TORLUM-834162 format. One record per residue: residue in three letters; x, y, z of N, C-alpha, C in turn. Coordinates in steps of 0.02 Angstrom, whole numbers, padded with zeros to 5 digits, always signed. Each point is the difference from the previous one (the first is absolute). Layout:
ALAXYZXYZXYZ...
END
This chain:
UNK+00042-00060+00000-00042+00060+00000+00044+00063+00000UNK-00020+00048-00041+00039+00062-00006-00003+00040+00065UNK+00058+00024+00022+00002+00040+00061-00028+00069-00013UNK-00042+00024+00045-00030+00065-00009+00051+00056+00006UNK-00008+00052-00041+00043+00059+00005-00020+00041+00061UNK+00048+00033+00030-00015+00042+00058-00031+00067-00020UNK+00014+00021-00061-00028+00063-00022-00074-00007-00015UNK-00031+00056-00014-00073+00003-00005-00024-00014-00071UNK-00055-00036-00004-00037-00008-00063-00061+00045+00002UNK-00012+00036-00055-00058+00045-00005-00050-00029-00049UNK-00061-00010+00022-00054-00022-00044-00038+00062-00023UNK+00006+00015-00064-00034+00057-00030-00065-00026-00031UNK-00056+00015+00033-00065-00023-00023-00023+00044-00059UNK-00023-00033-00053-00028+00035-00057-00072-00026-00009UNK-00013-00039-00051-00066-00031-00006+00003-00072+00023UNK+00025-00010+00060+00002-00066+00033-00014+00009+00074UNK-00057+00032+00014-00014+00026+00067-00030-00052+00047UNK+00039-00053+00010-00025-00056+00041+00058-00030+00039UNK-00018-00036+00052+00048-00037+00040+00003-00072-00024UNK-00058-00027-00021-00005-00069-00022+00024-00007-00072UNK+00039-00051-00015+00023-00015-00067+00036+00060-00032UNK+00052+00022+00034+00038+00059-00024+00074-00018-00007UNK+00022-00003-00062+00069-00021-00014+00051+00048+00030UNK-00013+00065-00003+00047+00049+00027+00010-00010+00075UNK-00054-00009+00036+00004-00013+00072+00038-00065+00013UNK-00015-00051-00039+00032-00064+00009+00076+00005-00009UNK+00021+00033-00052+00072+00006-00013+00035+00044+00051UNK-00032+00055+00019+00031+00046+00048+00010-00033+00068UNK-00052-00034+00025+00006-00032+00066+00047-00060-00002UNK+00007-00031-00058+00046-00056-00007+00073+00023+00001UNK+00013+00060-00028+00068+00022-00011+00028+00049+00051UNK-00044+00029+00042+00024+00055+00043-00024-00010+00072UNK+00042+00021+00047-00019-00003+00070-00049+00056+00018UNK+00005+00056-00036-00047+00054+00012-00036+00016-00065UNK-00067+00007+00004-00041+00016-00058-00047+00057+00017UNK-00001+00051-00041-00049+00054+00007-00037+00006-00067UNK-00055+00036+00000-00040+00006-00061-00020+00073-00011UNK-00015+00016-00062-00019+00069-00017-00052-00001-00055UNK-00045+00048+00004-00048+00012-00054-00002+00075-00015UNK-00004+00017-00064-00003+00070-00021-00066+00015-00035UNK-00036+00048+00026-00054+00031-00038+00034+00051-00046UNK+00010-00019-00062+00040+00041-00046-00043+00058-00025UNK+00021+00063+00011-00039+00057-00023-00016-00002-00075UNK+00042-00033-00039-00012-00005-00073-00065-00036-00015UNK-00023-00042+00047-00060-00039-00012-00064+00040+00014UNK+00007+00061+00025-00059+00040+00019-00004+00066-00037UNK+00037+00005-00055-00004+00060-00042-00041-00016-00062UNK-00016+00052-00037-00039-00010-00062+00044-00026-00056UNK-00029-00044-00041+00036-00026-00058-00011+00046-00060UNK+00022-00022-00058-00003+00041-00060-00072+00015-00021UNK-00048-00040+00023-00070+00009-00019-00040+00037+00053UNK+00032+00020+00054-00034+00038+00052-00031-00042+00055UNK+00014-00065+00001-00025-00044+00053+00055-00009+00053UNK-00020-00002+00064+00048-00019+00051+00019-00073-00010UNK+00064-00015+00000+00021-00068-00013-00032-00049+00049UNK-00006+00021+00062-00036-00039+00051-00052+00045+00030UNK-00063-00015-00012-00054+00041+00028-00020-00026+00070UNK-00053+00027+00027-00013-00008+00072-00016-00072+00021UNK-00034-00039-00043-00020-00067+00022+00060-00045+00012UNK+00045-00002-00049+00059-00042+00008+00047+00028+00053UNK+00003+00065+00006+00042+00031+00052-00024-00021+00069UNK-00065+00002+00012-00027-00020+00066+00011-00074+00012UNK-00010-00041-00051+00010-00072+00005+00073-00015+00016UNK+00045+00038-00029+00072-00009+00012+00019+00019+00071UNK-00028+00055+00025+00013+00020+00069-00022-00055+00049UNK-00059-00028-00012-00025-00055+00042+00048-00060-00003UNK+00025-00013-00060+00045-00056-00011+00066+00009+00039UNK+00028+00060-00003+00064+00013+00033-00008-00002+00076UNK-00055+00025+00025-00013-00005+00072+00000-00073+00023UNK-00033-00042-00039-00003-00070+00018+00068-00034-00008UNK+00036+00017-00053+00066-00028-00010+00047+00018+00057UNK-00003+00062+00022+00043+00022+00055-00014-00040+00064UNK-00064-00011+00014-00019-00038+00060+00021-00073-00007UNK-00010-00030-00059+00018-00070-00010+00075-00011+00004UNK+00039+00048-00026+00072-00005+00005+00023+00009+00073UNK-00033+00045+00035+00018+00011+00071-00009-00064+00040UNK-00052-00038-00016-00012-00064+00034+00056-00050-00015UNK+00034+00011-00056+00057-00043-00019+00067+00032+00019UNK-00004+00052+00041+00061+00035+00025+00039+00036-00055UNK-00036+00023-00050+00032+00039-00054-00032+00068-00003UNK+00040+00052+00000-00024+00069-00001-00009+00023-00072UNK-00059+00029-00014-00013+00029-00066+00003+00076+00005UNK+00051+00029-00032+00004+00073-00006-00042+00022-00059UNK-00036+00055+00007-00045+00023-00053+00015+00074-00014UNK+00009+00016-00063+00015+00070-00019-00044+00022-00058UNK-00020+00063+00003-00031+00032-00058+00057+00037-00036UNK+00037-00039-00039+00062+00025-00030+00020-00045-00059UNK+00038+00027-00046+00025-00041-00055+00054-00048+00027UNK-00002-00064-00020+00049-00048+00026+00072+00022-00013UNK+00012+00028-00059+00069+00019-00017+00028+00056+00044UNK-00045+00035+00036+00023+00054+00043+00012-00024+00072UNK-00020-00062+00015+00002-00022+00070+00038-00065+00012UNK+00001-00044-00049+00027-00067+00013+00074+00001+00019UNK+00040+00041-00033+00071+00001+00016+00012+00024+00072UNK-00043+00047+00022+00005+00024+00070-00016-00056+00049UNK-00052-00040-00015-00018-00056+00042+00057-00051+00001UNK+00029-00013-00058+00055-00048-00005+00060+00022+00043UNK+00014+00065-00002+00056+00025+00040-00014-00004+00074UNK-00061+00019+00020-00017+00002+00071+00000-00069+00032UNK-00022-00050-00038-00009-00067+00030+00049-00052-00028UNK+00052+00023-00034+00052-00045-00027-00031-00055-00045UNK-00044+00022-00044-00033-00047-00046+00048-00020-00055UNK+00006-00066-00011+00043-00025-00054-00040-00028-00058UNK-00062-00019+00013-00042-00028-00053-00071+00027+00006UNK-00027+00022-00057-00069+00023-00004-00039-00051-00040UNK-00053-00027+00030-00040-00052-00032-00066+00030-00023UNK-00017-00012-00063-00062+00030-00027-00030-00046-00053UNK-00064+00009-00011-00033-00034-00056+00022+00032-00065UNK+00016-00041-00049+00025+00026-00064-00057+00030-00040UNK+00011+00062-00022-00047+00034-00045+00039+00018-00064UNK-00035+00007-00055+00036+00011-00063-00031+00054-00045UNK-00054+00031+00022-00028+00055-00040+00039+00064+00013UNK-00010+00049-00044+00045+00057-00006+00012+00037+00065UNK-00052+00021+00035+00008+00041+00060+00039-00038+00053UNK-00015-00064+00008+00034-00040+00051+00074-00011-00017UNK+00014-00011-00063+00070-00009-00021+00039+00065+00010UNK-00031+00056-00017+00032+00065+00010+00015+00011+00074UNK-00046-00019+00044+00010+00006+00072+00059-00043+00022UNK+00002-00062-00024+00056-00044+00017+00067+00030-00020UNK+00003+00026-00061+00063+00028-00024+00021+00060+00041UNK-00050+00041+00019+00016+00059+00042+00025-00022+00069UNK-00030-00053+00027+00022-00025+00066+00072-00026-00004UNK+00014-00038-00051+00067-00030-00007+00055+00053-00002UNK-00017+00057-00028+00049+00055-00004+00015+00029+00069UNK-00047-00007+00047+00010+00029+00067+00032-00049+00049UNK+00002-00063-00017+00024-00050+00048+00076-00004+00000UNK+00027-00016+00058+00072-00012+00004+00014-00069-00031UNK+00063-00014-00012+00018-00063-00031-00014-00059+00047UNK-00012+00014+00064-00013-00054+00049-00071-00028-00006UNK-00046+00041-00025-00070-00021-00002-00021-00022-00069UNK-00039-00053-00003-00023-00025-00064-00075-00012+00001UNK-00032+00008-00059-00072-00010-00008-00011-00070-00027UNK-00039-00040+00038-00015-00069-00020-00075-00005-00013UNK-00018-00015-00062-00070-00002-00019-00022-00070-00018UNK-00063-00015+00015-00029-00065-00016-00067+00009-00034UNK-00012-00039-00052-00068-00003-00029-00044-00034+00051UNK-00046+00037+00029-00040-00028+00054-00074+00017-00007UNK-00021+00011-00062-00070+00018-00011-00035-00047-00049UNK+00033-00056-00014-00025-00047-00050-00030-00062+00031UNK-00043-00034-00038-00020-00068+00017+00054-00048-00026UNK+00018+00009-00063+00054-00039-00031+00064+00042+00000UNK+00048-00018+00040+00061+00041+00008+00039+00001-00066UNK+00024+00059-00020+00038+00006-00063+00059-00048-00006UNK+00033-00015+00056+00057-00046-00003-00021-00069-00026UNK-00064-00017+00011-00025-00066-00022-00032+00003-00068UNK-00011+00060-00026-00038+00008-00062+00045+00008-00061UNK+00049+00046+00003+00041+00013-00059+00064+00036+00019UNK+00051-00010-00041+00062+00038+00008+00001+00060-00048UNK-00051+00003-00043-00003+00052-00051-00072+00022-00009UNK-00018+00059+00026-00069+00022-00002-00026+00011-00071UNK+00044+00006-00048-00023+00008-00070-00035-00063-00024UNK+00009-00056+00036-00033-00063-00019-00071-00006+00026UNK-00022+00047+00040-00068-00003+00027-00051+00003-00057UNK-00048-00047-00003-00049+00000-00054-00044+00063+00001UNK-00023+00020-00058-00044+00058-00006-00072-00018+00018UNK-00018-00063-00011-00068-00023+00012-00005-00033+00068UNK-00049+00021+00039-00007-00024+00069-00007-00075+00005UNK-00042-00030-00042-00014-00071+00006+00064-00042-00008UNK+00045+00022-00044+00064-00035-00009+00042+00006+00063UNK+00002+00060+00027+00037+00014+00063-00027-00043+00056UNK-00065-00001+00009-00032-00037+00055+00013-00075-00005UNK-00014-00027-00058+00006-00073-00008+00072-00024+00010UNK+00047+00040-00023+00071-00018+00008+00019-00001+00073UNK-00019+00053+00036+00018+00004+00071-00034-00054+00041UNK-00064-00012-00013-00036-00051+00038+00030-00069-00008UNK+00029-00013-00059+00029-00066-00013+00071-00007+00028UNK+00038+00055+00001+00072-00007+00011+00028+00033+00063UNK-00037+00046+00031+00028+00039+00056-00039-00013+00064UNK+00036-00011+00054-00031-00009+00065-00004+00066+00038UNK-00051+00006+00041-00008+00059+00042+00044-00008+00062UNK+00040+00051+00015+00044-00003+00059-00041-00002+00064UNK+00030-00026+00052-00032+00003+00067+00006+00071+00027UNK-00041+00015+00049+00002+00066+00031+00063+00008+00042UNK+00026+00062+00002+00061+00014+00038-00016+00015+00073UNK+00043-00024+00044-00006+00017+00071+00065+00034+00022UNK+00001+00027+00060+00062+00031+00025+00007-00012+00075UNK+00062+00005+00022+00015-00009+00071-00009+00066+00036UNK-00042+00001+00051-00014+00061+00037+00061+00021+00041UNK+00023+00063-00008+00055+00024+00041-00020+00006+00074UNK+00048+00007+00043-00014+00009+00071-00025+00071+00013UNK-00026+00011+00060-00029+00066+00017+00052+00055-00001UNK+00063-00018+00006+00053+00052-00001+00011+00028-00070UNK-00033-00030-00049+00007+00023-00069-00034+00067-00012UNK-00051+00015+00040-00039+00061-00011+00041+00063+00017UNK-00015+00053-00037+00034+00064+00010-00052+00054+00016UNK+00024+00055+00026-00045+00056+00014-00028+00026-00067UNK-00064+00014+00000-00033+00022-00063-00039+00064+00013UNK+00026+00055-00025-00034+00064+00007-00036+00021-00064UNK+00000-00044-00050-00034+00018-00063-00075-00008+00008UNK-00037+00033-00044-00073-00002+00003-00029-00017-00068UNK-00052-00040+00001-00037-00015-00061-00042+00061-00019UNK+00005+00023-00062-00038+00060-00018-00075-00011+00002UNK-00036+00054+00011-00073-00002-00003-00022+00012-00072UNK-00064-00010-00013-00027+00013-00066+00009+00074-00017UNK-00005+00043+00050+00010+00072-00010+00073+00015-00018UNK+00046-00035+00032+00071+00009-00016+00015-00014-00074UNK-00038-00046-00029+00010-00019-00070-00037+00045-00048UNK-00035+00051+00027-00031+00050-00043-00074-00009-00012UNK-00034-00041+00042-00071-00012-00010-00040+00022+00061UNK-00062+00017-00012-00046+00011+00056-00025-00067+00024UNK-00017-00004+00063-00030-00062+00026-00065-00013-00037UNK-00018-00064-00008-00059-00016-00040-00030-00065+00025UNK-00060-00014-00022-00031-00065+00011-00019-00030-00067UNK+00009-00064-00007-00018-00035-00062-00074-00015+00001UNK-00031+00001-00059-00072-00015-00005-00016-00067+00032UNK-00054-00002+00037-00021-00063+00032-00023-00052-00050UNK-00008+00021-00063-00021-00047-00052+00058-00040-00028UNK+00060+00012+00024+00059-00032-00029-00003-00076+00003UNK+00029-00031-00051+00008-00073-00001+00065-00021+00034UNK+00040+00049+00021+00063-00015+00035+00003+00041+00064UNK-00033-00024+00053-00003+00038+00064+00057-00019+00048UNK+00055-00026-00026+00052-00028+00042+00056+00050+00014UNK+00037-00014+00054+00058+00041+00018+00064-00028-00032UNK+00051+00041-00001+00065-00022-00024+00037-00040+00053UNK+00049-00039-00022+00044-00035+00047-00002-00075-00007UNK+00055-00031+00020+00009-00072-00006-00051-00039+00041UNK-00015+00022+00060-00048-00036+00042-00069+00000-00031UNK-00019+00058-00028-00065+00005-00034-00002-00046-00061UNK+00056-00004-00036+00004-00043-00059-00009-00073+00019UNK+00033-00021+00053-00004-00070+00021-00069-00016+00028UNK-00032+00048+00032-00069-00009+00023-00047-00010-00059UNK+00009+00040-00052-00041-00006-00060+00011-00068-00033UNK+00063-00020-00003+00017-00064-00030-00035-00057+00037UNK+00003+00002+00066-00031-00052+00040-00076+00000-00007UNK-00029+00060-00003-00073+00005-00005-00024-00025-00068UNK+00033+00022-00053-00023-00017-00067+00011-00074-00015UNK+00054-00029+00028+00014-00070-00013-00035-00047+00048UNK+00009+00012+00065-00018-00052+00049-00063+00015+00039UNK-00016+00063+00012-00060+00015+00039-00063-00002-00045UNK+00002+00033-00058-00058+00001-00044+00006-00049-00058UNK+00062-00023-00014+00015-00045-00056-00023+00029-00067UNK-00001+00067-00004-00021+00033-00062+00048-00016-00058UNK+00061-00019+00016+00048-00015-00053-00024-00057-00044UNK-00042-00044+00027-00025-00057-00038-00048+00021-00055UNK-00022+00064+00001-00047+00025-00050+00029+00058-00040UNK+00064+00013+00009+00032+00060-00029-00012+00007-00075UNK+00008-00053-00038-00006+00005-00073-00070+00022-00021UNK-00050-00018+00040-00069+00018-00016-00017+00071+00020UNK+00033+00026+00051-00018+00066+00027+00048+00056-00019UNK+00058-00017-00030+00055+00048-00009-00018+00060-00044UNK-00052-00006-00041-00021+00057-00041-00053+00043+00033UNK-00009-00010+00065-00049+00040+00036+00021+00073+00005UNK-00047+00041+00025+00011+00072+00004-00013+00029+00069UNK-00040-00035+00041-00021+00028+00064+00017-00049+00057UNK+00027+00027+00054+00011-00039+00061+00072-00022+00009UNK+00015-00025+00059+00069-00016+00017+00023-00068-00025UNK-00047-00046-00015+00020-00069-00012-00007-00025-00071UNK-00015+00045-00049-00004-00025-00068+00070-00018-00027UNK+00052+00030+00031+00069-00016-00019+00041-00005+00064UNK+00063-00020-00008+00042-00011+00059+00016+00065+00037UNK+00006+00055-00038+00020+00066+00027+00071+00000+00028UNK+00041-00047-00021+00069-00003+00024+00045+00054-00031UNK-00021+00027-00057+00047+00040-00042+00030+00061+00035UNK-00034+00038+00042+00034+00057+00032+00057-00022+00046UNK-00009-00056+00035+00054-00024+00043+00057-00030-00042UNK-00018-00033-00054+00051-00025-00046+00041+00057-00030UNK-00034+00055-00016+00032+00055-00035+00055+00032+00042UNK-00012+00009+00065+00054+00030+00041+00040-00052+00038UNK-00014-00063-00015+00041-00054+00027-00013-00017+00072UNK-00058+00020+00028-00015-00022+00068-00029-00071-00001UNK-00008-00028-00059-00019-00070-00010+00039-00025-00061UNK+00028-00060+00005+00039-00026-00057-00042-00048-00041UNK+00017-00004-00064-00035-00047-00046+00011-00072+00024UNK+00059-00014+00026+00014-00069+00023-00043-00018+00061UNK-00011+00048+00044-00043-00014+00058-00070-00019-00023UNK-00027+00037-00049-00066-00016-00027+00001-00070-00031UNK+00051-00014-00040+00005-00065-00034-00001-00058+00050UNK+00042+00005+00052+00005-00055+00047-00063-00006+00043UNK-00036+00055+00011-00064-00003+00036-00052-00034-00044UNK+00003+00012-00065-00046-00034-00046+00013-00076+00003UNK+00064-00018+00000+00016-00071+00003-00024-00031+00066UNK+00005+00039+00054-00026-00024+00064-00075-00010-00003UNK-00035+00048-00032-00073-00005-00007-00018-00061-00043UNK+00036-00009-00055-00014-00057-00044+00012-00067+00035UNK+00050-00003+00043+00013-00061+00038-00057-00016+00047UNK-00030+00052+00028-00053-00010+00050-00069-00009-00032UNK-00013+00039-00053-00069+00003-00026-00006-00019-00074UNK+00057-00012-00032-00002-00020-00070+00013+00058-00047UNK+00028-00017-00057+00016+00050-00052-00056+00002-00051UNK-00009+00058-00030-00047+00007-00055+00023+00056-00046UNK-00040+00017-00050+00020+00053-00047+00010+00067+00035UNK-00038+00013+00052+00004+00064+00034+00065+00007+00039UNK+00020-00053+00035+00064+00005+00037+00058+00008-00049UNK-00004-00036-00056+00053+00008-00050-00001+00070-00029UNK-00059+00030-00007-00004+00065-00034+00033+00056+00040UNK+00003-00007+00065+00038+00049+00040+00074-00005-00018UNK+00025-00061-00007+00070-00009-00022+00009+00027-00070UNK-00048-00013-00043+00001+00025-00069+00009+00076-00001UNK-00036+00035+00044+00005+00073+00004+00069+00022+00026UNK+00028-00039+00046+00068+00016+00025+00052-00009-00056UNK-00012-00048-00044+00046-00010-00057-00006+00059-00048UNK-00060+00027-00010-00009+00061-00041+00042+00057+00030UNK-00003+00005+00066+00038+00053+00034+00075-00009-00014UNK+00024-00061+00007+00070-00014-00017+00015+00018-00073UNK-00046-00019-00045+00011+00010-00071+00015+00073-00016UNK-00040+00045+00028+00011+00071-00013+00066+00025+00029UNK+00022-00030+00055+00065+00018+00027+00056-00024-00047UNK-00008-00059-00027+00050-00025-00048+00000+00039-00065UNK-00059+00021-00022-00004+00043-00060+00036+00065+00013UNK-00007+00027+00060+00035+00061+00018+00076-00011+00001UNK+00022-00057+00027+00071-00016+00000+00027-00008-00071UNK-00041-00028-00043+00020-00012-00069+00005+00064-00040UNK-00048+00045+00008-00006+00058-00043+00023+00066+00031UNK+00012+00000+00066+00025+00061+00032-00048+00058-00007UNK+00027+00060-00012-00041+00061-00001-00046+00004-00060UNK+00003-00048-00046-00046-00002-00057-00072-00004+00022UNK-00012-00029+00060-00069-00007+00024-00032+00068+00015UNK+00041+00053+00005-00026+00067+00013-00007+00042-00063UNK+00018-00028-00057-00001+00039-00063-00067-00007-00035UNK-00018+00050-00038-00067+00003-00030-00014-00059-00046UNK+00051-00025-00034-00010-00057-00045+00002-00067+00035UNK+00014+00000+00066+00003-00061+00039+00054-00048-00024UNK-00005-00062+00022+00052-00049-00018-00006-00022-00073UNK-00059+00013-00031-00008-00016-00071+00022+00057-00046UNK+00014+00058+00030+00021+00060-00037-00050+00017-00056UNK-00064-00003+00019-00055+00014-00047-00005+00076-00012UNK-00020+00018-00061-00004+00071-00020-00073+00022-00003UNK-00037-00011+00053-00069+00024+00002-00002+00076+00006UNK-00057+00029-00017-00010+00071+00009-00035+00012+00067UNK+00034+00033+00046-00028+00013+00066-00013+00075+00009UNK-00050+00015+00040-00019+00070+00012+00015+00019+00073UNK+00000+00065+00011+00007+00027+00068-00049+00058+00005UNK-00061-00015+00023-00053+00050+00007-00016+00004+00074UNK+00021+00053+00032-00007+00006+00073-00072-00003+00023UNK-00046+00027-00040-00071+00000+00019-00027-00072-00001UNK+00016-00037-00052-00023-00070-00005+00030-00042+00056UNK+00064+00011+00013+00033-00037+00054-00032+00014+00067UNK-00016+00063+00013-00031+00018+00063-00070-00029+00006UNK-00036-00004-00055-00066-00031+00001+00005-00074+00019UNK+00051-00033-00026+00011-00071+00016+00017-00007+00074UNK+00044+00043+00025+00020-00002+00071-00060+00011+00046UNK-00042+00047-00017-00057+00019+00043-00061-00045-00010UNK+00003-00047-00047-00059-00041-00013-00054+00038-00035UNK+00019+00043-00049-00048+00039-00038+00002-00015-00074UNK+00014-00063-00017+00001-00020-00071-00071-00017-00022UNK-00007-00024-00062-00065-00020-00026-00018-00071+00021UNK+00045-00033+00037-00009-00070+00017-00009-00007+00076UNK-00060-00022+00021-00015-00004+00072+00041-00053+00036UNK+00016-00054-00035+00040-00053+00033+00071+00025+00013UNK+00029+00034-00048+00065+00031+00010-00004+00051+00056UNK-00052+00042-00001-00007+00052+00051-00003-00028+00071UNK-00039-00053+00009-00007-00030+00066+00067-00025+00026UNK+00038-00032-00043+00065-00026+00020+00049+00057+00016UNK-00002+00052-00039+00046+00056+00012-00017+00037+00064UNK-00064+00006+00016-00020+00032+00062+00020-00043+00060UNK-00008-00066-00007+00023-00045+00053+00074+00010+00014UNK+00041+00005-00053+00072+00011+00009+00013+00066+00034UNK-00034+00052-00021+00011+00066+00027-00018+00004+00074UNK-00050-00037+00021-00024+00005+00069+00028-00053+00047UNK+00036-00050-00028+00025-00055+00043+00072-00021-00013UNK+00027+00016-00058+00066-00026-00017-00001-00072-00023UNK-00060-00026-00012-00008-00070-00021-00043-00004-00063UNK+00013-00050-00041-00043-00017-00056+00010-00074-00015UNK-00054-00034-00018+00004-00071-00016+00042-00011-00063UNK+00024-00061-00008+00037-00018-00060-00043+00009-00063UNK-00063-00020+00005-00045+00008-00058-00008+00074-00017UNK-00007+00041+00051-00007+00072-00012+00063+00029-00032UNK+00058-00020+00024+00063+00027-00026+00008-00014-00075UNK-00017-00061-00020+00007-00017-00070-00046+00043-00044UNK-00060+00012+00026-00049+00039-00039+00018+00073-00004UNK+00019+00030+00056+00014+00072-00002+00065+00014-00038UNK+00047-00046+00004+00063+00009-00037-00011-00006-00075UNK-00038-00051-00019-00015-00009-00071-00040+00059-00027UNK-00048+00025+00040-00040+00057-00021+00045+00062-00010UNK+00046+00010+00046+00045+00058-00004+00044-00003-00062UNK+00028-00059-00013+00048-00007-00056-00034-00010-00067UNK-00052-00041-00001-00029-00020-00065-00060+00042-00021UNK-00040+00022+00049-00059+00041-00016+00018+00074+00000UNK+00032+00023+00054+00018+00070+00004+00066+00015-00037UNK+00039-00053-00012+00063+00004-00037+00050+00050+00030UNK+00001+00000+00067+00048+00041+00036+00064-00039+00014UNK+00054+00035+00007+00065-00031+00013-00006-00045+00062UNK+00010-00065-00011-00012-00049+00053+00044+00011+00061UNK+00058+00032-00009+00045+00012+00056-00029+00048+00051UNK-00046+00043-00023-00034+00046+00047-00046-00039+00045UNK-00037-00047-00028-00043-00043+00040+00040-00042+00049UNK+00057-00025-00024+00044-00040+00044+00027+00042+00058UNK+00017+00063-00015+00025+00045+00052-00054+00017+00051UNK-00062+00007-00023-00055+00013+00047-00012-00061+00045UNK+00003-00059-00028-00005-00061+00040+00057-00003+00051UNK+00060+00017-00021+00057+00001+00045-00014+00044+00061UNK-00028+00057-00013-00015+00047+00053-00053-00026+00048UNK-00053-00029-00028-00060-00013+00039-00006-00069+00031UNK+00027-00051-00033-00015-00068+00021+00037-00020+00063UNK-00036-00029+00047+00030-00028+00060+00051-00053-00016UNK-00012-00037-00054+00042-00058-00016+00045+00014-00060UNK+00019+00063-00010+00044+00016-00056+00064-00040+00003UNK+00015-00035-00054+00062-00036-00009+00024+00019-00070UNK+00060+00027-00004+00023+00030-00063-00003-00050-00058UNK+00019-00062+00012+00004-00049-00054-00070-00022-00023UNK-00044-00016+00047-00068-00020-00018-00039+00058-00030UNK+00010+00059+00028-00038+00058-00025+00017+00015-00073UNK+00064+00008-00014+00019+00017-00069-00008-00060-00046UNK+00009-00061+00026-00011-00059-00041-00072-00006-00021UNK-00046+00010+00047-00071-00004-00017-00023+00057-00045UNK+00026+00060+00011-00019+00056-00043+00025-00010-00071UNK+00061-00025-00008+00024-00016-00067-00045-00054-00032UNK-00017-00049+00040-00040-00057-00024-00066+00024-00030UNK-00037+00040+00038-00067+00020-00024+00004+00055-00053UNK+00058+00033-00004+00007+00055-00048+00028-00023-00068UNK+00016-00064-00004+00024-00027-00064+00074+00010-00013UNK+00038+00017+00052+00073+00010-00010+00040-00048+00044UNK-00034-00052+00027+00032-00045+00046-00003-00072-00020UNK-00020-00044+00047+00006-00072-00010-00062-00034-00027UNK-00050+00038-00020-00061-00031-00028+00003+00003-00076UNK+00013-00056-00033+00005+00001-00073-00066+00015-00035UNK-00057-00004+00037-00065+00011-00031-00019+00073-00003UNK+00032+00042+00040-00015+00072+00000-00075+00012+00006UNK-00029-00024+00055-00073+00003+00009-00024+00070+00021UNK-00063+00012-00012-00034+00059+00028-00060-00025+00039UNK-00004+00019+00063-00057-00021+00041-00063+00036-00021UNK-00054-00038-00008-00066+00031-00011-00030+00012+00069UNK+00007+00061+00024-00019+00015+00069-00075-00009+00012UNK-00040+00010-00052-00073-00010+00008-00015-00073+00012UNK+00030-00044-00040-00011-00072+00009+00030-00024+00066UNK+00057+00028+00019+00031-00017+00064-00045+00019+00058UNK-00031+00058-00004-00046+00022+00053-00061-00046+00003UNK-00026-00019-00058-00058-00044-00001+00017-00068+00030UNK+00061-00022-00009+00020-00066+00024+00017+00001+00074UNK+00037+00051+00022+00027-00001+00068-00039+00045+00048UNK-00044+00042-00026-00041+00043+00043-00070+00003-00029UNK-00028-00060-00013-00065-00005-00034-00056+00033+00039UNK+00004-00001+00066-00053+00029+00041+00015+00074+00019UNK+00052+00028-00030+00020+00070+00012+00019+00014+00072UNK+00011-00052+00040+00013+00011+00071+00065+00039+00011UNK+00053-00017-00038+00063+00035+00008-00006+00073-00022UNK-00031+00011-00057-00007+00068-00026-00044+00042+00046UNK-00052-00029+00027-00042+00037+00047+00038+00017+00064UNK+00044-00045+00021+00039+00012+00061+00043+00062-00006UNK+00030+00011-00059+00047+00055-00008-00028+00060-00037UNK-00053-00009-00038-00029+00056-00037-00064+00025+00033UNK-00027-00039+00044-00058+00018+00041-00059+00024-00042UNK-00007+00064-00010-00061+00027-00031-00002-00003-00076UNK+00054-00027-00030+00001-00004-00073-00056-00046-00024UNK-00035+00021-00052-00054-00040-00028+00027-00047-00054UNK-00027-00059-00002+00022-00049-00049-00053-00011-00052
END
């Protein structure tokens, strides 16, 4: 067994905000006698983007604050101190490394532009004694087991899925050795309030389909309830296109997005459920959706910043418009389509929208209104509780005809409404007095 270093290991939390199944925690506690942790509320995430949207609006900001509060408490129970700053990482990490004799910084590996730029800026500030150690820790199928060359990733999802299901095993969950109580340090840092991040205090609409709090404990409670208390997972494939209520879908995505729940944890809980109660199409379909999530991450690894370009990964030369009045009508739910409007109002008032709704409003924005799809993607980035850069841009490319869908479909929102909201219950919920 490798002897632990006497110097300090620093766990830099990014989108892996959990104690359970965390590779960075596992490696840090394995390699160092002292381990501390840090999280940064990066001011860059709360400014307006090129389209005038705050990169992180109030719903996800509040959910993140709840998550960090819970993470800090959970780490404290494991004798690890979490320092929290409302500051850019590149302005603070070198100072932390100097103060606590940090020799290794452990973090989840990110590869999109802003995160890579942050890494490069940090490396310039570090002394030669400190090194940044990153791990892919957000996948179901770990990249080390999938490919040595991301250019080999298939463009078509079904090919990707079938290959992985046949040839790659899912890793076991990671554990770590809890340090002794002497590991903790004095912590004078404070978690910012919603006001500190530039928002007024608010309440979410009571009509929301996602009435849950942020944090790992909340995620695990939801997992237990959906799988073992209500056994709703056994009907997931039949209900997943629902629009109203907490149980038509798993609702795991916000916790998955900020990493307070891992894809592997969900997978192994499904296997536990199947061992006890049997497998069916619905239990498999939750895994199927996790593979979709992986797929978009691999597409991002394969294509890099191309996923943010107007032509997408297909480099299509469509004609796109930028009409601020039309865009604002879509945002406010004032289009000619009541089904689109209901979904957009739900998003505006809750930070949540069903998967069925997302496909329809995105297709309507890109194919019917013919607006630059990147604007819609940026609005989703701002508003969605479960924003994940790879899934968000992957899905927007997909429905806009510049991504992984070779059929280049256009959703018929009228037929979709007739099929999924035949009794107008969803539209009445969000449009109230609108006449049909």
